[in-house]
C-alpha positions in Angstrom: -97.7 -176.2 90.4 -99.4 -178.4 87.6 -102.2 -179.3 89.6 -102.3 -175.6 90.8 -102.8 -174.3 87.1 -105.3 -176.9 86.1 -107.1 -175.7 89.3 -107.4 -172.2 88.5 -108.3 -172.8 84.7 -111.1 -174.9 86.0 -112.4 -172.3 88.4 -111.8 -169.6 85.9 -114.0 -171.8 83.5 -116.7 -172.1 85.9 -116.7 -168.5 86.7 -117.4 -167.8 83.0 -120.1 -170.0 82.5 -122.0 -168.5 85.5 -121.0 -165.2 84.1 -122.5 -166.3 80.5 -125.8 -167.9 82.1 -126.7 -164.9 83.9 -126.1 -162.6 80.9 -128.4 -164.8 78.9 -131.1 -164.5 81.4 -130.5 -160.8 81.8 -130.8 -160.4 78.3 -133.8 -162.7 77.8 -132.0 -165.4 76.1 -133.7 -168.0 78.4 -133.0 -171.0 76.0 -129.2 -170.3 76.1 -129.2 -170.0 79.7 -131.0 -173.6 80.3 -128.7 -174.9 77.7 -125.7 -173.7 79.6 -126.8 -174.4 83.2 -128.2 -178.1 82.2 -124.3 -178.5 80.5 -123.0 -177.6 83.8 -125.2 -179.6 86.0 -124.6 -183.1 84.3 -121.8 -183.8 86.4 -121.4 -183.5 89.9 -125.1 -181.6 90.3 -124.9 -181.8 94.1 -121.6 -180.1 94.6 -122.0 -176.5 96.3 -120.2 -174.6 93.4 -122.9 -176.0 91.2 -125.8 -174.4 93.3 -125.6 -171.1 91.0 -126.5 -173.0 88.1 -129.8 -174.4 89.9 -131.0 -171.1 91.1 -130.3 -169.4 87.3 -131.5 -172.6 85.7 -134.9 -172.4 87.9 -135.2 -168.9 86.9 -134.6 -169.2 83.4 -136.9 -171.8 83.0 -139.7 -169.9 84.8 -139.5 -166.9 82.8 -139.0 -169.1 79.5 -142.3 -170.7 80.3 -144.0 -167.6 81.1 -143.2 -165.7 78.1 -144.1 -169.1 75.6 -147.9 -169.3 77.3 -148.3 -165.9 77.2 -147.2 -165.7 73.4 -149.4 -168.7 72.6 -152.5 -167.0 74.4 -151.8 -164.0 72.3 -151.5 -166.1 68.8 -154.5 -168.3 69.7 -156.7 -165.1 70.2 -155.8 -163.5 66.8 -157.2 -166.9 65.4 -154.5 -166.6 62.1 -153.8 -169.6 60.4 -150.4 -168.3 59.3 -149.5 -168.6 63.2 -149.6 -172.4 62.9 -145.7 -172.9 62.8 -145.0 -170.6 65.6 -147.6 -172.1 68.0 -146.3 -175.7 67.3 -142.8 -174.5 67.6 -143.8 -172.9 70.9 -145.5 -176.3 72.2 -142.3 -178.3 71.0 -140.0 -176.0 72.8 -141.8 -176.2 76.0 -141.6 -179.8 75.9 -138.1 -180.1 74.9 -137.2 -177.8 77.9 -139.1 -180.2 79.8 -137.4 -183.4 78.7 -134.0 -181.6 78.9 -134.3 -180.7 82.5 -135.9 -184.3 83.9 -133.1 -186.3 83.8 -131.3 -184.0 85.9 -134.0 -184.1 88.9 -134.0 -183.7 91.7 -131.9 -180.6 91.9 -131.2 -179.0 95.4 -131.0 -175.5 96.0 -130.5 -176.1 100.1 -131.0 -179.1 102.3 -134.4 -178.4 102.8 -135.6 -177.1 99.3 -135.2 -178.6 95.7 -135.7 -176.5 92.6 -139.3 -176.0 91.2 -140.1 -176.9 87.9 -143.5 -176.7 86.8 -143.9 -179.4 84.3 -147.2 -180.1 82.0 -148.3 -182.8 79.3 -148.2 -181.0 76.0 -148.5 -184.3 73.8 -152.3 -183.2 72.8 -151.4 -179.5 72.0 -148.6 -181.2 70.0 -150.4 -183.3 68.2 -153.2 -180.7 67.5 -150.7 -177.8 66.8 -148.6 -180.4 64.0 -151.9 -181.3 62.5 -152.9 -177.7 62.0 -149.6 -177.1 60.5 -149.6 -179.4 58.4 -152.8 -178.5 56.8 -152.0 -175.1 56.7 -148.7 -175.8 54.9 -150.4 -178.0 52.4 -153.0 -175.5 51.4 -150.4 -172.7 51.5 -148.3 -175.0 48.9 -151.5 -175.8 46.8 -152.0 -172.0 46.5 -148.4 -171.4 45.6 -148.4 -174.0 42.7 -150.9 -172.3 41.1 -148.7 -169.2 40.1 -146.4 -169.0 37.4 -143.4 -167.7 39.0 -140.6 -170.0 39.8 -139.9 -167.9 43.3 -143.6 -169.4 44.4 -142.8 -173.0 43.4 -139.8 -173.0 45.5 -141.7 -171.7 48.3 -144.2 -174.5 47.8 -141.4 -176.8 47.6 -140.0 -175.7 50.9 -143.5 -176.1 52.7 -143.8 -179.6 51.3 -140.3 -180.5 52.4 -141.4 -179.1 56.0 -144.4 -181.1 55.6 -142.3 -184.5 55.1 -140.3 -183.6 58.0 -143.5 -183.5 60.3 -145.6 -186.2 58.6 -143.3 -188.4 56.0 -146.4 -190.4 55.0 -148.4 -187.7 54.0 -150.7 -188.0 50.9 -148.9 -187.8 47.2 -146.0 -185.7 48.9 -143.3 -187.1 46.6 -145.3 -186.5 43.4 -146.2 -182.9 44.7 -142.9 -182.2 45.5 -141.3 -183.4 42.3 -144.0 -180.8 40.3 -142.9 -178.2 42.4 -139.1 -179.0 41.6 -139.6 -179.2 38.2 -141.5 -175.7 38.1 -139.2 -173.7 40.3 -135.8 -175.1 38.6 -134.1 -172.8 36.2 -132.9 -174.9 33.1 -129.7 -173.7 31.2 -128.8 -174.6 27.9 -124.7 -174.6 27.5 -123.6 -174.2 23.7 -120.2 -174.0 22.0 -120.2 -171.6 19.0 -116.9 -171.7 17.1 -116.0 -168.3 15.3 -112.6 -169.1 14.7 -110.9 -170.6 11.4 -110.0 -174.0 13.4 -111.6 -177.1 14.5 -112.0 -177.3 18.2 -111.4 -180.9 19.3 -114.4 -182.8 20.5 -112.7 -183.9 23.7 -112.4 -180.0 24.5 -115.9 -179.4 24.1 -117.1 -182.4 25.9 -114.6 -181.3 28.9 -116.1 -177.8 29.1 -119.7 -178.9 29.0 -119.3 -181.7 31.6 -121.2 -179.4 33.9 -121.3 -182.8 36.7 -117.8 -182.1 37.2 -117.8 -178.5 37.9 -119.2 -178.9 41.5 -121.3 -175.7 41.3 -123.9 -176.8 44.0 -126.9 -174.9 42.8 -130.0 -176.8 43.8 -132.4 -174.7 41.6 -130.2 -174.7 38.2 -129.8 -177.7 35.9 -127.2 -177.3 33.1 -127.7 -179.3 29.8 -125.1 -179.3 27.0 -127.6 -180.9 24.6 -131.0 -179.7 24.0 -133.7 -182.4 25.7 -137.1 -182.7 24.7 -140.0 -181.8 26.8 -137.8 -178.9 28.8 -138.0 -175.4 28.4 -135.0 -173.6 28.5 -135.2 -170.6 30.7 -131.5 -169.5 29.8 -128.7 -170.1 27.7 -124.7 -169.8 28.0 -123.3 -169.2 24.5 -119.3 -170.0 24.9 -118.3 -168.1 21.6 -114.6 -168.9 20.6 -113.0 -165.8 18.8 -109.6 -166.4 18.3 -107.0 -169.6 18.4 -103.7 -168.6 18.4 -101.1 -171.2 18.3 -97.4 -170.5 18.1 -94.9 -171.8 15.9 -92.6 -174.7 17.5 -89.8 -173.7 19.0 -86.6 -175.6 19.8 -83.5 -174.0 21.3 -80.3 -174.8 21.8 -77.7 -173.6 24.5 -74.5 -174.5 26.2 -73.3 -173.1 29.5 -71.1 -173.8 32.1 -71.8 -174.4 36.0 -69.6 -174.7 39.1 -70.4 -175.2 42.6 -68.3 -175.7 45.8 -68.7 -179.0 47.1 -66.9 -181.3 49.8 -64.5 -184.0 48.3 -63.4 -185.9 51.3 -61.4 -184.5 54.1 -58.0 -183.2 54.5 -55.4 -182.3 57.1 -55.7 -178.9 58.5 -52.4 -176.8 58.5 -51.5 -173.2 60.8 -50.0 -170.4 59.3 -46.5 -171.7 59.4 -47.6 -174.6 57.3 -47.5 -177.4 60.2 -50.1 -179.9 60.9 -52.4 -179.1 63.7 -52.8 -181.9 66.1 -55.7 -182.2 68.5 -55.0 -183.4 72.2 -54.3 -187.1 71.4 -51.9 -186.2 68.9 -53.8 -186.7 65.8 -54.0 -184.5 62.8 -57.0 -182.5 62.8 -59.0 -183.2 59.4 -61.5 -180.6 57.9 -63.8 -180.5 55.0 -61.8 -180.8 51.5 -63.8 -178.0 49.4 -63.1 -178.2 46.0 -64.8 -176.2 43.1 -66.5 -178.5 40.7 -67.5 -177.6 36.9 -69.3 -179.0 34.5 -70.7 -178.0 30.7 -74.3 -178.4 30.1 -75.8 -178.8 26.3 -79.6 -178.2 26.7 -82.4 -178.5 24.2 -85.8 -176.3 25.0 -88.9 -177.1 23.5 -91.8 -174.6 23.7 -95.3 -174.4 22.0 -98.0 -171.8 23.0 -101.8 -171.8 22.5 -103.9 -168.7 23.3 -107.5 -168.8 23.5 -109.8 -165.9 23.4 -113.4 -166.4 23.8 -116.7 -164.8 25.4 -119.6 -166.4 27.3 -123.3 -164.4 26.5 -125.4 -165.1 28.8 -129.1 -165.2 27.3 -132.5 -165.2 28.4 -134.0 -167.5 26.1 -137.8 -166.7 26.4 -136.9 -163.3 24.4 -133.8 -163.9 23.3 -132.2 -161.0 25.1 -128.5 -160.5 25.9 -128.4 -160.2 30.0 -124.4 -159.9 30.1 -121.2 -160.9 28.6 -117.9 -162.2 29.9 -114.5 -162.5 29.0 -113.2 -165.9 28.8 -109.4 -166.4 27.9 -106.8 -169.1 28.5 -103.0 -169.2 27.8 -101.1 -172.7 28.0 -97.5 -173.0 27.2 -96.1 -176.4 26.3 -92.5 -176.5 27.5 -89.8 -179.6 27.6 -86.2 -179.6 28.3 -83.5 -182.3 27.8 -79.7 -181.6 28.6 -76.3 -183.4 28.1 -73.4 -182.8 30.5 -69.6 -183.1 30.3 -67.5 -182.7 33.7 -68.4 -183.3 37.2 -72.0 -184.1 37.7 -72.0 -182.9 41.3 -71.6 -179.3 39.9 -75.0 -179.3 38.7 -78.0 -178.2 41.0 -80.1 -181.4 42.1 -83.1 -179.9 40.7 -81.8 -179.8 37.4 -80.6 -183.6 37.1 -84.0 -184.7 36.0 -83.6 -183.4 32.7 -80.2 -185.0 32.0 -80.0 -187.9 29.6 -83.7 -187.9 28.7 -85.4 -188.1 25.3 -87.7 -185.5 24.1 -91.5 -186.9 23.4 -91.6 -184.4 20.8 -94.4 -181.2 20.3 -97.9 -181.6 21.0 -100.2 -181.4 18.1 -102.4 -178.3 17.5 -105.4 -180.4 18.9 -103.7 -181.7 21.5 -102.4 -178.2 22.7 -106.0 -177.2 22.5 -107.3 -180.1 24.8 -104.5 -179.1 27.1 -105.7 -175.4 27.7 -109.1 -176.6 28.7 -108.6 -177.0 32.2 -107.8 -173.3 32.6 -110.9 -172.5 30.5 -112.6 -174.7 32.6 -111.7 -173.1 35.6 -112.4 -169.9 34.1 -115.8 -170.8 33.1 -116.6 -172.3 36.4 -115.6 -168.9 38.2 -117.9 -166.9 35.7 -120.9 -169.1 36.2 -120.3 -169.2 40.2 -119.9 -165.3 40.6 -123.3 -164.7 38.5 -125.8 -166.8 40.4 -129.5 -166.9 38.9 
């Protein structure tokens, strides 16, 4: 039965694969059809069940080559240097298809006929089209580099990056990419402004300004927390602390009773008449002995709260114009518990026993509780920046 199930699944997958391949041909997605067919023919290519793939591969290849050669003829007649990338890609596709099919040859359609694939040597066309593409990209990158717009510098960088993939040893490529990168990058200064009557600990400021830990992954944006020479900053994030409220230290004592039903060994089982119930061997039937365990707990609860209200102003540095403002708030609650008990410890919830017979470390200082609030502030600041990309 299991073998029959596996065979049915295999046949179903085969049927689906053939249908997908034919649909790809019908929709003009010849390369997808070629990819599906070649995958299917990498094993047992001479089996009769694989013959439909051979027919479809032959058809898809012929149509793909005809289309690409026709497109190449048209693009060359246009004599437009901007077509360089399309021309190179078409020659690359022509060569890649051949390389995909050659390892599978020969492929038999019948005993007397093999599938026909017209192969050509595109080496010289690939070399020439790549040369023309590299020259076009270089000229275009140099033109874009003259622009004052950051978007153009980024396009220039992309062109130079493409050149590096095609011809890594191209002249002055590293320095040209570096110049385009610097010119296309937005430099952002992040500053903290304390408008409260409290001192903000340096550790908290360092925590908020350490953008290397934010994981923002913005290629074209660089954040600085300290102004650096030779940098012209495009934008500034002002983190304005408006209000800091730290509650008084609160120590609360309370006493409360707890009780739980627990098993305390076993006991004999009795019937309604008070007789001991016996099993088949004449032994007394034993049942769990359930008792009500009780304890009295004396708890000390420490609590202290820090609430921070801030505002983030996003400013265009060149004209000092406010672009947008965002609220930045945080509430951190310090809480610690210690407890003692009298009675049966089994009455106490196991999750609560961690508080028993421990010494309280005391309240954090105002500076420390401000630092402790930094994680939430940092997470909120990261969310603001992530949701408002440049």
